[in-house]
C-alpha positions as CSV (number, residue, x, y, z in Angstrom):
1,M,0.0,0.0,0.0
2,T,1.4,3.4,-1.1
3,V,1.7,5.9,1.7
4,S,1.1,9.6,0.8
5,Y,0.8,12.8,2.8
6,R,-0.4,16.4,2.1
7,L,2.2,19.1,2.4
8,S,0.3,20.4,5.4
9,E,0.6,17.0,7.1
10,I,4.3,16.8,6.4
11,V,5.1,20.1,8.0
12,A,2.8,19.2,10.9
13,Q,5.1,16.3,11.6
14,L,8.5,17.7,10.5
15,G,8.3,21.4,10.9
16,G,9.1,24.0,8.2
17,R,6.5,26.1,6.4
18,V,4.5,25.7,3.2
19,L,4.3,28.3,0.4
20,G,1.6,27.6,-2.2
21,D,-1.0,24.9,-2.1
22,A,-0.6,22.9,1.1
23,S,-3.2,20.3,0.0
24,V,-0.8,18.8,-2.6
25,R,-0.4,15.1,-1.8
26,I,3.0,13.5,-2.0
27,A,3.8,9.8,-2.3
28,Q,7.5,9.8,-3.0
29,I,10.7,11.8,-3.2
30,A,12.8,12.2,-6.4
31,T,15.4,14.4,-8.1
32,L,14.4,17.6,-9.8
33,E,15.2,16.0,-13.2
34,N,13.0,12.9,-12.7
35,A,10.3,13.9,-10.3
36,Q,6.6,13.4,-11.2
37,L,3.4,15.2,-10.0
38,D,3.0,13.0,-6.9
39,Q,6.6,13.4,-5.9
40,I,8.5,16.1,-3.9
41,S,12.1,17.1,-4.9
42,F,14.7,19.3,-3.2
43,L,17.4,21.8,-4.1
44,T,20.6,21.7,-2.0
45,N,23.2,22.4,-4.6
46,S,23.3,25.6,-6.7
47,K,24.5,23.7,-9.8
48,Y,21.1,22.1,-10.1
49,R,19.2,25.4,-9.8
50,A,18.5,25.5,-13.5
51,Q,16.5,22.2,-13.2
52,L,14.1,24.0,-10.8
53,A,12.5,25.8,-13.8
54,S,11.7,22.6,-15.7
55,T,11.0,20.1,-12.9
56,Q,7.7,18.2,-13.0
57,A,7.7,17.7,-9.2
58,G,4.4,18.4,-7.4
59,A,6.4,20.3,-4.7
60,V,9.9,21.1,-3.7
61,I,12.0,21.6,-0.5
62,L,13.9,24.9,-0.5
63,S,16.0,27.0,1.8
64,E,14.8,30.4,3.0
65,A,17.3,32.0,0.5
66,E,15.6,30.2,-2.4
67,A,12.0,30.6,-1.1
68,D,10.9,32.7,-4.1
69,A,12.9,30.8,-6.8
70,T,9.8,28.9,-8.1
71,G,6.0,29.2,-8.0
72,L,5.6,25.5,-7.2
73,P,4.1,24.5,-3.9
74,R,7.2,24.3,-1.6
75,I,8.3,23.5,1.9
76,I,10.8,26.1,3.3
77,S,13.4,24.8,5.7
78,D,16.6,26.1,7.3
79,N,18.3,22.8,6.3
80,P,16.8,21.4,3.1
81,Y,19.1,18.4,2.9
82,A,18.2,17.2,6.4
83,Y,14.5,17.9,5.7
84,F,14.8,15.8,2.5
85,A,16.2,12.9,4.6
86,K,13.3,13.2,7.1
87,V,10.7,13.3,4.3
88,S,12.3,10.3,2.6
89,A,12.2,8.4,5.9
90,L,8.5,9.3,6.4
91,L,7.6,8.1,2.9
92,N,9.8,5.0,3.0
93,P,9.5,3.4,6.4
94,L,11.6,0.3,7.0
95,P,9.5,-2.9,7.0
96,A,8.5,-3.9,10.5
97,A,10.1,-7.1,11.8
98,S,7.8,-9.8,13.0
99,P,8.5,-10.6,16.7
100,G,9.6,-14.1,17.5
101,I,12.4,-16.6,17.0
102,H,12.6,-18.6,13.7
103,P,12.7,-22.4,14.3
104,S,16.1,-22.7,12.6
105,A,17.7,-20.2,14.9
106,V,20.1,-21.5,17.6
107,I,19.7,-19.9,21.0
108,G,22.3,-20.5,23.7
109,A,21.7,-21.2,27.3
110,G,20.6,-18.3,29.4
111,A,20.2,-15.9,26.5
112,K,17.6,-13.2,27.1
113,I,15.6,-12.2,24.1
114,E,12.8,-9.6,24.5
115,A,9.4,-10.9,23.3
116,T,9.2,-8.0,20.8
117,A,12.5,-8.9,19.2
118,S,12.9,-10.7,15.9
119,I,15.4,-13.5,15.4
120,A,15.6,-14.6,11.7
121,A,16.4,-18.0,10.2
122,T,19.8,-19.6,11.0
123,A,20.9,-16.9,13.4
124,V,23.0,-18.0,16.3
125,I,22.6,-16.3,19.7
126,G,25.3,-17.2,22.2
127,A,24.9,-18.2,25.8
128,G,24.1,-15.3,28.1
129,A,23.5,-12.8,25.3
130,T,20.8,-10.1,25.6
131,I,18.7,-8.9,22.7
132,G,16.7,-5.7,23.5
133,A,13.1,-4.8,22.7
134,F,12.0,-4.5,19.0
135,S,15.5,-5.4,17.8
136,M,16.0,-7.4,14.7
137,V,18.7,-10.0,14.1
138,G,18.9,-11.0,10.4
139,E,19.5,-14.3,8.7
140,G,22.8,-16.0,9.5
141,C,23.9,-13.5,12.1
142,C,26.2,-14.8,14.8
143,I,26.0,-13.2,18.3
144,G,28.6,-14.3,20.7
145,E,28.4,-15.2,24.4
146,N,27.3,-12.4,26.8
147,V,26.9,-9.9,24.0
148,V,24.4,-7.1,25.0
149,I,22.3,-5.5,22.2
150,G,20.0,-2.6,23.1
151,S,16.5,-1.9,21.8
152,H,15.4,-1.1,18.3
153,A,18.7,-2.4,16.8
154,R,18.7,-3.8,13.3
155,L,21.4,-6.3,12.3
156,Y,21.3,-7.2,8.6
157,P,22.2,-10.8,7.5
158,R,25.5,-12.3,8.4
159,V,26.7,-9.7,10.9
160,V,29.1,-11.2,13.4
161,I,29.5,-9.9,17.0
162,Y,32.2,-11.6,19.1
163,R,31.7,-12.4,22.8
164,D,31.2,-9.7,25.6
165,C,30.7,-6.7,23.2
166,V,28.1,-4.1,24.2
167,L,25.9,-2.4,21.6
168,G,23.5,0.4,22.3
169,D,20.0,1.3,21.2
170,N,19.0,2.0,17.6
171,L,22.1,0.4,16.2
172,V,22.2,-0.4,12.4
173,A,24.8,-2.9,11.3
174,H,24.9,-3.9,7.6
175,S,25.8,-7.3,6.2
176,G,29.3,-8.6,6.7
177,G,30.1,-6.3,9.6
178,V,32.4,-7.9,12.2
179,I,32.5,-6.4,15.7
180,G,34.9,-7.6,18.3
181,A,37.4,-9.7,16.3
182,D,40.9,-9.8,17.8
183,G,43.0,-6.8,17.3
184,F,46.4,-7.2,15.5
185,G,48.6,-7.7,18.5
186,F,51.8,-9.8,18.3
187,A,55.2,-9.7,20.1
188,M,58.4,-10.9,18.5
189,D,60.3,-13.5,20.5
190,E,63.4,-15.4,19.3
191,G,62.4,-15.1,15.6
192,H,58.7,-15.8,15.8
193,W,55.5,-14.0,16.7
194,I,53.7,-14.6,19.9
195,K,50.0,-13.6,19.9
196,V,49.0,-11.0,22.5
197,P,45.6,-12.0,23.9
198,Q,43.0,-9.3,23.1
199,I,41.0,-9.2,26.4
200,G,39.1,-5.9,25.9
201,R,35.6,-5.5,24.3
202,V,34.0,-3.3,21.8
203,V,31.5,-0.9,23.4
204,I,29.2,1.0,21.0
205,G,26.8,3.8,22.0
206,N,23.3,4.6,20.8
207,D,22.2,5.6,17.2
208,V,25.3,4.2,15.6
209,E,25.4,2.9,12.0
210,I,28.0,0.5,10.7
211,G,28.4,-0.1,7.0
212,A,28.8,-3.4,5.1
213,N,32.1,-5.3,5.7
214,T,33.3,-2.9,8.3
215,S,35.5,-4.4,11.0
216,I,35.8,-3.0,14.6
217,D,38.5,-4.9,16.6
218,R,38.2,-5.5,20.3
219,G,40.6,-3.9,22.7
220,A,43.9,-5.5,23.7
221,L,43.5,-4.4,27.3
222,N,41.0,-1.5,27.4
223,D,37.9,-1.4,25.3
224,T,37.5,-0.1,21.8
225,V,34.8,2.6,22.1
226,I,32.4,4.0,19.5
227,E,30.3,6.8,21.0
228,D,26.7,7.9,20.3
229,G,25.7,8.9,16.8
230,V,28.8,7.8,15.0
231,K,28.2,6.9,11.3
232,L,30.6,4.4,9.6
233,D,30.6,3.7,5.9
234,N,31.5,0.4,4.2
235,Q,34.8,-1.4,4.4
236,I,36.3,0.6,7.3
237,Q,39.0,-0.9,9.5
238,I,39.0,0.2,13.2
239,A,41.8,-1.3,15.1
240,H,42.1,-2.2,18.8
241,N,41.6,0.4,21.5
242,V,40.5,3.1,19.1
243,H,38.1,5.6,20.6
244,I,35.8,7.5,18.2
245,G,33.9,10.5,19.6
246,A,30.2,11.2,19.3
247,H,28.6,12.1,15.9
248,T,31.8,11.6,13.9
249,A,31.2,10.4,10.3
250,I,33.8,8.2,8.5
251,A,33.6,7.4,4.7
252,G,34.5,4.1,3.1
253,C,37.8,2.3,3.2
254,V,39.3,4.4,6.0
255,G,41.9,2.6,8.1
256,I,42.5,3.6,11.7
257,A,45.4,2.1,13.5
258,G,45.4,1.0,17.2
259,S,45.0,3.2,20.2
260,T,44.1,6.4,18.3
261,T,41.5,8.7,19.7
262,I,39.2,10.6,17.3
263,G,37.2,13.5,18.6
264,R,33.5,14.4,18.4
265,Y,31.9,15.7,15.2
266,C,34.8,14.8,13.0
267,R,34.4,14.0,9.3
268,I,36.9,11.7,7.6
269,G,37.0,11.2,3.8
270,G,37.2,7.9,2.0
271,S,40.5,5.9,2.0
272,A,42.1,8.2,4.6
273,G,44.7,6.5,6.8
274,I,45.3,7.4,10.4
275,L,48.3,6.0,12.2
276,G,48.3,4.6,15.7
277,H,48.5,6.3,19.1
278,L,47.4,9.7,17.8
279,H,44.9,12.2,19.1
280,I,42.5,13.9,16.7
281,A,40.7,17.0,18.1
282,D,36.9,17.6,17.9
283,H,35.5,19.2,14.7
284,V,38.3,18.0,12.5
285,E,37.7,17.4,8.7
286,I,40.2,15.1,6.9
287,A,40.1,15.0,3.1
288,A,39.9,11.7,1.2
289,F,43.1,9.7,0.7
290,T,45.0,11.8,3.3
291,L,47.5,10.1,5.6
292,I,47.6,11.4,9.1
293,G,50.9,10.7,10.7
294,K,50.8,12.9,13.8
295,S,48.2,14.2,16.2
296,I,45.9,17.0,15.2
297,R,45.3,19.3,18.2
298,E,43.1,22.0,16.6
299,A,39.7,21.9,14.8
300,G,39.8,22.6,11.1
301,S,40.2,21.0,7.7
302,Y,43.2,19.0,6.8
303,A,44.4,17.4,3.5
304,G,47.5,15.7,2.3
305,I,46.6,14.9,-1.3
306,F,49.1,15.3,-4.1
307,P,47.1,16.4,-7.2
308,F,47.1,13.9,-10.0
309,S,48.6,14.8,-13.4
310,K,49.6,13.2,-16.6
311,A,51.9,10.2,-16.1
312,E,55.0,11.9,-17.7
313,D,54.5,15.0,-15.6
314,W,54.1,12.8,-12.5
315,R,57.4,11.1,-13.2
316,K,59.2,14.5,-13.5
317,H,57.6,15.7,-10.2
318,S,58.6,12.5,-8.4
319,V,62.2,13.0,-9.5
320,H,62.2,16.5,-8.1
321,I,60.6,15.4,-4.8
322,R,63.3,12.8,-4.3
323,H,65.9,15.6,-4.4
324,L,64.1,18.1,-2.1
325,D,66.6,17.6,0.8
326,E,69.5,18.1,-1.5
327,L,67.9,21.3,-3.0
328,A,67.1,22.6,0.5
329,E,70.8,22.2,1.5
330,R,71.9,24.0,-1.6
331,I,69.6,26.9,-1.0
332,K,70.8,27.2,2.6
333,T,74.4,27.3,1.3
334,L,73.5,30.0,-1.3
335,E,71.7,32.0,1.4
336,K,74.8,31.9,3.6
337,Q,77.0,33.0,0.6
338,L,74.7,35.9,-0.2
339,K,74.6,37.0,3.4
340,S,78.4,36.9,3.5
341,L,78.7,38.9,0.2
342,S,76.2,41.5,1.6
343,A,78.2,41.9,4.7
344,E,81.5,42.4,2.8
345,S,79.9,45.1,0.6
């Protein structure tokens, strides 16, 4: 059954204000280019402003600055992109999970599963684990012994959570995520590696989302901690004893080495690398593919990307880069000679 709302009903739930016909009924959200009469679109990037004149959308979401940019029915919001996300969630609710435990699920001794929770086929719940109210554990998930999962969590198929980890309310973990595997800890002894037991946990706060195939290692001694509201993209590696502050967002393929602390409200671009035992301050933005090799003590934007160029130009640049120390010493020598000549004259 298709869900639809009048503009007046949308603003009653989500705020904002309507300009134009508030009785227009909306069933879905779409781009300016592809929207139809029963759909609402949005403008958040000025490079798409020209499409506003030709869009077939029944209504649009605009900022206060763009309130008069069209005569279409429109919702005005201080943050159109966030408003678009809320409208999309309103029009596209997640399917409700059916409470209960599938007959093929394996439930360990002493596990506590709330009656409103949903445990799907072939899921394994370890002994002593706790699954909170209205939480959903998907097909083939493996929940270790004494794991605690809060309420309204949603684990998609084949998520693995190792023993003793603690996950908060409203968690979303996508398929292939691994939470609580051993951190990479080894000590060299007489020519061979000795494994360092990883005895910490992973502790995750509320409202956290974990992307597909992302790995969060358990602590070696202390816990690995992910605070409230953190958003993790796909294929991220978070090593043992990392601490990520609340509401930080990290894009795909980022690697964070052990015992690094990342502050609150940070944004880290895709494929960035952060070395171990560093401290990243609150409100830091790190550009994609940047390597962070020392601590960042002040808020701000940081980048370490060498611009791409044609292959032949890159080879020339690389040769020059290899000789930078030599060139710097030659410049110092020339400066000394010039200073000496100036003094003599």
